C-alpha positions in Angstrom: 12.9 8.8 -9.6 12.5 7.8 -6.6 15.5 5.7 -6.2 18.3 4.6 -8.8 20.9 3.4 -8.3 24.9 2.7 -10.5 26.9 -0.2 -9.9 26.3 -0.1 -6.4 28.4 -2.1 -4.5 29.1 -3.7 -1.2 32.5 -6.0 -0.5 32.6 -8.0 3.0 36.5 -8.6 3.4 37.2 -11.2 0.0 33.6 -11.5 -0.9 31.1 -9.5 -2.5 27.9 -9.7 -1.0 26.8 -7.1 -3.7 28.0 -6.0 -7.2 27.3 -3.4 -9.9 23.4 -3.3 -8.9 21.4 -1.0 -11.0 17.5 -0.6 -10.5 15.2 2.1 -11.2 12.2 2.7 -8.9 9.7 5.5 -10.3 7.3 7.6 -8.4 4.2 5.4 -7.9 5.8 2.5 -8.4 5.4 -0.8 -6.2 8.7 -2.3 -7.0 8.9 -6.1 -6.2 12.8 -7.5 -4.9 13.4 -10.6 -5.4 15.4 -13.0 -4.8 16.7 -16.3 -3.0 17.8 -16.1 1.0 21.3 -14.7 0.8 20.7 -12.8 -2.9 21.9 -8.8 -1.4 18.3 -7.2 -0.6 18.7 -6.8 2.6 22.3 -5.6 1.8 20.6 -3.3 -0.7 18.5 -1.8 1.7 20.4 -1.0 4.2 22.9 0.9 2.2 20.1 2.9 0.7 19.0 3.4 4.8 22.8 4.7 5.8 23.1 1.7 7.9 25.9 0.8 5.9 28.5 2.6 3.2 29.5 1.0 -0.3 32.4 -0.3 -1.2 31.7 0.9 -4.6 29.5 2.8 -7.2 26.5 5.0 -5.8 23.0 5.5 -5.8 20.7 8.8 -5.8 17.7 9.1 -4.0 14.4 11.8 -5.4 17.3 13.2 -7.0 20.2 13.2 -4.6 23.3 11.9 -4.8 24.1 9.6 -2.0 27.5 10.5 -1.2 26.1 13.9 -0.9 25.1 15.7 2.3 22.3 16.5 1.4 21.2 12.6 1.4 19.8 12.8 5.1 17.3 15.4 4.2 16.4 13.5 0.9 15.9 9.9 3.5 13.9 11.9 6.0 10.9 11.2 2.6 11.6 7.7 3.8 10.1 5.1 5.9 11.5 1.8 6.0 11.4 -1.9 8.1 14.7 -3.8 7.7 14.4 -7.1 9.0 12.0 -6.9 11.2 9.9 -4.0 12.5 11.8 -2.1 15.7 8.7 -2.4 18.4 9.4 -2.3 21.7 7.5 -5.5 22.7 7.1 -4.5 26.9 5.0 -1.0 25.3 1.3 -0.6 24.0 1.1 0.0 20.4 0.8 3.9 21.5 3.9 4.0 23.6 5.6 2.4 20.2 3.8 4.9 18.3 5.4 7.9 20.9 8.2 6.4 21.1 9.0 6.7 17.5 7.3 10.5 17.4 10.0 11.4 19.5 13.0 9.7 17.4 11.7 11.9 14.8 11.6 14.9 16.4 8.0 15.7 16.2 6.5 17.1 19.1 3.1 18.4 17.4 -0.1 17.4 16.6 1.1 13.7 18.6 -2.5 12.7 19.1 -3.8 13.2 15.8 -1.0 11.5 14.2 -1.7 8.1 16.0 -4.8 8.2 16.1 -4.7 9.0 11.7 -1.9 6.2 11.2 -3.7 3.1 13.6 -6.6 4.1 11.9 -4.7 3.6 8.4 -3.6 0.6 9.2 -6.4 -1.1 10.7 -5.1 -0.7 14.8 -7.2 1.5 15.9 -8.9 -0.4 18.5 -5.4 -0.7 20.2 -5.5 3.3 20.9 -6.8 2.9 24.4 -5.5 -0.3 24.7 -3.6 -1.9 27.4 -2.4 -5.1 25.6 1.6 -4.9 25.0 3.1 -5.7 21.6 4.6 -9.4 22.8 0.8 -10.2 22.5 0.5 -9.1 19.0 0.1 -11.5 16.1 2.7 -11.5 13.8 0.0 -9.6 11.4 -0.1 -7.0 14.3 3.4 -6.5 14.8 3.3 -6.0 10.9 0.8 -3.5 10.8 2.3 -2.0 13.7 5.5 -0.8 12.1 4.1 0.3 8.6 2.4 3.0 11.6 5.7 3.7 12.7 6.9 4.3 9.5 3.7 6.6 8.4 4.4 8.9 10.9 7.0 11.2 8.8 4.2 11.5 6.1 6.9 9.3 3.9 7.0 9.7 0.2 8.7 6.5 0.1 8.3 3.0 2.4 10.9 -0.3 2.2 9.6 -3.2 3.6 12.0 -5.8 4.3 9.6 -8.9 3.7 7.0 -8.0 5.2 4.9 -11.5 4.2 7.9 -13.3 6.6 5.9 -15.6 8.6 2.3 -14.8 8.5 -0.6 -16.9 8.0 -2.9 -16.2 4.7 -5.4 -13.3 6.9 -2.1 -12.1 7.8 -0.6 -11.2 4.3 -3.8 -10.3 2.8 -3.9 -7.5 5.2 -0.4 -6.6 4.3 -1.5 -6.4 0.9 -3.8 -4.6 0.6 -2.7 -2.1 3.0 0.1 -1.5 0.8 -2.3 -1.3 -1.8 -3.9 1.4 -0.2 -1.1 3.3 0.8 -0.1 3.7 -2.8 -3.0 4.3 -5.0 -4.6 7.2 -1.6 -1.7 8.3 -0.5 0.2 8.2 -4.1 3.6 6.4 -1.7 6.1 4.7 -3.7 7.0 1.0 -2.2 10.4 -0.6 -2.5 9.1 -4.9 -0.7 11.9 -6.9 -0.9 10.9 -10.8 -1.0 12.0 -14.5 -2.0 8.3 -15.3 -3.0 7.5 -13.5 -6.6 3.7 -15.2 -7.3 3.1 -13.0 -3.5 4.3 -9.9 -5.4 3.1 -10.3 -8.4 -0.4 -9.8 -6.5 0.6 -5.5 -5.5 3.6 -5.0 -7.9 3.9 -3.3 -11.1 7.6 -3.7 -11.5 10.5 -6.0 -10.6 14.2 -6.3 -10.1 15.1 -9.7 -9.7 18.1 -10.5 -7.7 20.8 -13.5 -7.5 24.3 -13.9 -5.7 24.0 -10.0 -5.4 23.4 -9.3 -9.1 20.5 -7.7 -10.6 19.5 -10.8 -13.6 16.6 -8.6 -14.7 14.0 -5.8 -13.9 10.7 -6.3 -15.6 7.2 -4.9 -15.2 4.3 -6.7 -14.6 3.1 -5.9 -18.2 6.4 -7.9 -19.3 5.7 -10.3 -16.6 2.2 -11.2 -17.6 3.1 -12.2 -21.2 6.5 -14.0 -20.6 3.5 -16.5 -18.4 0.9 -17.2 -21.4 0.6 -19.7 -22.8 2.1 -20.5 -26.4 2.3 -22.9 -29.1 5.4 -23.1 -31.3 4.7 -24.9 -34.9 7.6 -26.0 -37.3 6.8 -27.5 -40.7 7.7 -29.2 -43.7 9.0 -26.7 -46.2 8.5 -22.9 -44.5 10.6 -20.6 -46.2 9.2 -18.0 -44.0 5.3 -18.5 -45.5 4.2 -19.7 -42.2 5.3 -16.1 -40.4 3.2 -14.4 -42.3 0.5 -16.5 -42.8 0.1 -16.9 -38.8 0.5 -13.1 -38.6 -2.8 -12.5 -40.6 -4.6 -14.9 -37.9 -2.9 -13.7 -34.1 -2.1 -11.2 -32.6 1.3 -12.2 -31.1 3.7 -13.8 -33.5 6.7 -14.6 -33.8 9.7 -16.3 -35.5 11.9 -18.3 -33.0 14.9 -21.1 -33.3 12.1 -23.7 -32.7 9.4 -22.6 -35.2 6.7 -20.2 -35.3 5.6 -18.9 -31.8 1.8 -17.7 -31.2 1.4 -16.6 -27.6 -1.5 -16.6 -25.9 -4.8 -18.4 -25.4 -5.0 -20.4 -28.8 -7.4 -23.1 -29.8 -5.5 -26.2 -31.1 -8.3 -27.7 -33.3 -8.9 -24.0 -35.1 -5.3 -23.8 -35.8 -4.8 -26.7 -37.1 -7.7 -26.4 -39.5 -6.2 -23.2 -40.8 -2.9 -24.8 -41.3 -4.4 -28.0 -43.3 -6.5 -25.6 -45.2 -3.7 -23.5 -46.0 -1.7 -26.6 -47.4 0.7 -26.6 -44.8 2.0 -30.0 -43.8 2.4 -30.1 -39.9 6.7 -31.0 -38.8 6.1 -30.5 -34.8 3.8 -28.8 -32.4 5.1 -27.6 -28.8 2.2 -26.4 -26.5 3.5 -24.6 -23.2 2.4 -23.1 -20.1 4.5 -21.2 -18.0 3.9 -20.3 -14.2 5.4 -17.3 -12.7 7.5 -19.9 -10.6 9.1 -21.0 -13.8 9.4 -17.5 -15.3 12.0 -17.0 -12.3 13.2 -20.5 -11.8 14.6 -19.8 -15.8 16.5 -17.0 -14.6 17.8 -18.3 -11.7 19.1 -21.6 -14.7 17.1 -24.6 -13.3 13.1 -25.1 -14.0 11.6 -25.3 -17.9 12.3 -23.2 -20.7 9.9 -22.1 -23.6 
């Protein structure tokens, strides 16, 4: 595990910003941390990075307890952008990177490191440029922020709403950069967002948070299954025979309170013909096509239900 939280809680006055949060980020994950604005995503990131302290509970980072003195060494393995990149707008990309190297206490191979990270994030054209950061696009600033996070050669990168405010081209650039860092460098990511559909293009695991509590942790494969189309059939005088019959024909069949549910693409004409030939009398058929947004809204207490 790269990160685990154990009933992590944070209270401001009488208000709980987080309550009993348990989440698990494994090495190699791109963990999508999803929740509405104000749900507690940034609070957790601040706790992990040491910007604030917990009221109750704890966490471990690379197996090191968040309350131990060794946590400072564990944090050296992470890079983070909390809310917005910490960029000096009146400085060039290179000067920002030099400043960050100084903060990190890195004094060796500075030019080589700067060239390497600028190349990786697609900003090598700024190596000799006098253009200051205030004249960068939002996408360029986000990529520069990621370049700054890469200077310490982290094993774990935390990005807080990295797609926020970007145009479609900028979103694609950041998405491809995250995938590249994960696949080529083996970097683990925790990415917060309020847009599940955007995270679904990069994440292999999700933690869904609402009002300071984790609603569900789910893998990408589980989410894909939740969002597949389905057909639920109810027949006269079933007696359990329908489930047995459909199991022999279809791969993903389950008995529910509403009838027998087939998950996946199903040809209705073929299904009805099979049922008729077997002597079943159809009482009710419900078809359902779920989107990622439907699934998210159902967890939040709204939207459609299967």
